[in-house]
N, C-alpha and C positions, 0 to 999 in steps of 0.2 A: 353402249356397244361400240367398239372401235371399228373403223373402216380404213383399209389401206387406200392410198392414193391411186385412183384408176389411171390406166394408160389412155392416151388420146384415142387409140383405136377402139377401146371399149366405149368411150363416150360417143364416138362417131357411129358405131354399130348400134348402140342403144337409141340414139336419136333417129337413125335411119329406120329402125324397126318400128318405133312408136309412130313416127310421122307417116311412114308408108302404110302401115296397117290401118291407122285412123283415117287416112285419105280414102282407102278402099271401103271403109265402113259406111260412108254416106250412100254409095251406090248400092251396097248390100242391104242396107236398111230400107231403102226405097223399094227394092225388089221384094223383100220379105213382107212388107206391109200389105201386099196384095192378098196374103193368106192369114195374117194375124193382126189383131188390134194392137195399138201401141203398148198397152199393159201386158198382153200375152207375149208379144215379141220381147219385151224387157225381161219377163220371167224366163222365157226359153233361152234367150241369149246368155243371161247372167247365171242361169242354172247350169248351163254348160261350162261357163267360166268358173263357177264355184267348184264343180267337180274337178276341173283341171287343176285349180289351185289347191284343192284338198290333197290330191296326189302329190303335188309338189311340196306341200307343207309336211307330209309324212316323211319326206326325204330330208328337207332342210330344217324342219322344226323351228319355226319362228317363236319368239318369246310369247308367253301367255300374257293377256292383257292385264295391266295394272289398274287397280281401282280408280286412281286419280286420272287415268287416261280415258276412262270409259265415255265421258261426255264428248270428248274430242273425237274418239273413234266412231261413236254413233253419228256425230255430225258429219264426219267424213263420208260415211256410207250413205247417210240420208240425203245429203246435198250433192256430193260428187257422183253418186250412182243413181239414187232414187229420183231426185228432182231433175237432174241433168237428163237422164235417159227418157223419162216420161215426157218431159217438155220437148225434147228433140224428136222423139218418135211421133208424137202428136202433131208437131209442126210440120214434119216431113210428109204428112198425109196430103198437104195442100201446096207445098212449094217444092221446087226442083232441088235435087241433091247438091248442085253447084251453089245455089243461093243459100241453102242451109249451111254448107261448108263455109261460105263467106261470113255469115252472121255469127256462127259459133266462134270463128277465129278472130273476132274482135276482142275475145277474152284476154289476149296478152296485154293489151293496154290497161284493162281493169286490174289484172293480176299485178302488173308492175306498180301501178299507183297504190294499190292496197299494200303490197310488199314494202314499198318505201315508207308508208305511214305506220303500218302495224309491226312489221319485222325490222324496221330501221335499215333496210337495204339501201344501197346507193347505186344510181345509174348516172354515168357521165353524160354531158350534153350530146355528144355524138351518139350515144346509146338511145337517148330520147328522140333525136332526129331520125335515127334509123327506124325506131318504133312507129313514128308518125308516117314516114315514107312507106313503110310496109303496109300500114293500114290504108293509105291512099291507093296502093297497088291493088289491094284486095277489093277496095271500092270500085276500081275500074273493072275487075273481074265481075262484080255484082251487076254493074251497068251493062256489061257485055252479055249477061245471061237474060234471055228474053222473058223468062218467067220469074224474075227476081223482085217483083213489085212488093211493096209493103202490104201485109195481110195479117189476118188473125194468126195464121201459121207462122209467119215471120216473127211476130211478137213472142210467140211461144219459144221459138228457137233463140230469140234474144234472152229470154229467161234462162234457157240452157247455158248460154254464154256466161251469164252472171254466176250461175251455179258452178260452172267450170272454173271461173276465176277464183271463187271462194274455196273450191276444192284444193287448189294449189297452195293457198295460204294455210288452211286448216291442217293439212297433212304435214307441212314442213317441220314443225317441232317434234313430230312423232318419229321421223326418219332416223335420227341418231340412235334411238333405243331399239326400235322394231325393225329397222332396215326396210328396203323396198318390198321384200317378200311379205313381211309381217303387216305392213300398212295396207298393201293391196289386198291381201287375203281377208283381213277383217273388214275393210271397206266394201269389198264385193260381197262377202257373206252377209253383212248387215243389209246392204242394198237389196240383195236377192230376197232376203226374208220379208222386206217391205212389199215385194211384188207378189207374195203368195196368195193374196185375195183373188188374183187373176187366174189361179190354177184351174178351177172348173171349166172356164171358157177355153183355156189352153188345151186341155185334153181333147175337147171336141174339135178345135181348130187343127190340131196335129193329125187327127184322123182324116181330115179333108185335104190337107196341104199336099202339093206334089213333092216328089223326092228332091227336085232341085232347090226348092225353098227350104226344106229341112237341111240340106247340105250347106246352103248359104248361112242359115242361122248358126249351125255348128261352127262354121268358119268364123262368124262374127264373135262367137263366144270364146273360142280358143285363141285366135290371133289378135284382132282388134280389142277383144275383151281382156283376157287374162294376160297374154304376153306383152301387148302394147302398154297396158297400165304398169306392169312390172318394169319395163324399159324406161318409162317416163319417171316413175318414182326413183329408179336408180339414178337418172340424171339429176333429179332434185336433191338426192343425197349428196351429190358432189358439186352442184352448182347452185347459185342463188336463184330464187324465182325470177328476179329481174333479168338475169343473164340467160335463163333457159327458155322462158316463155316466148320471146320473139321468134324462136324457131317454129312455133306453131303457125306463123304466117305462111310457111311452106305447104301446109296441108291443103288449102284450096288449090294451089298450083298443081300439086300432085293429083288432086281429085280430078282436075280438068284432063290431065294426061291419062289417068286410069279410065275415066268415062269415054275418052276418045278411043282408047285401045279396046276396051271390053264391050261397050255398047254402041260404038261408032257415033258418039255424041261429040261432034266436032266444035271446038271453041271458035268464036268469032275473033276478028283481029283485035278488038278492044280488050278481050279477055287475055289474049296472048301478051299484049302490051302490059296489062295489069300484072300478069305473072312475072314479067321481067322486072317491073318496078318493085313488086313484093320481095323478090329474091335480092334485089339491090338493097332494099331496106334492111333485110336480115343481115346481109354482109356488112353493112355499115354499123349496125348495132353490135355485131360481134367484134369488128375491128376497133370500134370506139369504146369498147368496154373491156379492155385488157385488165385482168385481175392484178391488183397491187401485190407486191411481195409480202408474204406473211412472216411475222417474226417467229 
């Protein structure tokens, strides 16, 4: 399937949508876990996302799965949606949203290393330096968070980070044929199917949950769920994994701002300094990784 070269504005808008919605998801998940177990929340959120994508698929008609792609499609949904979401939701029961955002967004380093080994992508020295500086900045954010100590929950969120890194690599070869819409539809539909054993408990939890928690989960399903995944896969359609993933370092920075505005969770000075360092690392990785002219 052919793709036209995207405009810079589309790339910027896609990045802004993905990063902004995902940054807000950590706060929304933390709030929703008061009414739902990790598995129930996963099924509810991605059930909403699945319905949203089904309506979109009726209009855009992504290609049907090819037999040779089924193992990779199943792995994309099982790892990128199933393992990632359950590990993150379970971990966020015991650690702060800011700490979870930090741990998950160590994934760009793993994604870049795997992409260079498996996909034979290249990152220039300035790109690697920016990646490391960005990771250091997010480390400062973590130390600035009072509740960011290492715990069982933190280890589960680290598992989510590894799953997220693998998701970037597994889906990349699928994008030229299926496009962002096709890859995200099949990944989320497969992931949602894996959450179906939690359906009985979800029905009971939905009857008890307050209206604002239902609204939060619907938000998580439509925007951080369906639309943010679409925007990110669109980026990976036109950028290498090594060039796209350093942008994820901006998610914890945005999470601090959103938590400050929405729930008045004010960051300490060290977190603010870490945010500035993380942004500087992303800027360096972008400036130091100008794409070479293609023949």
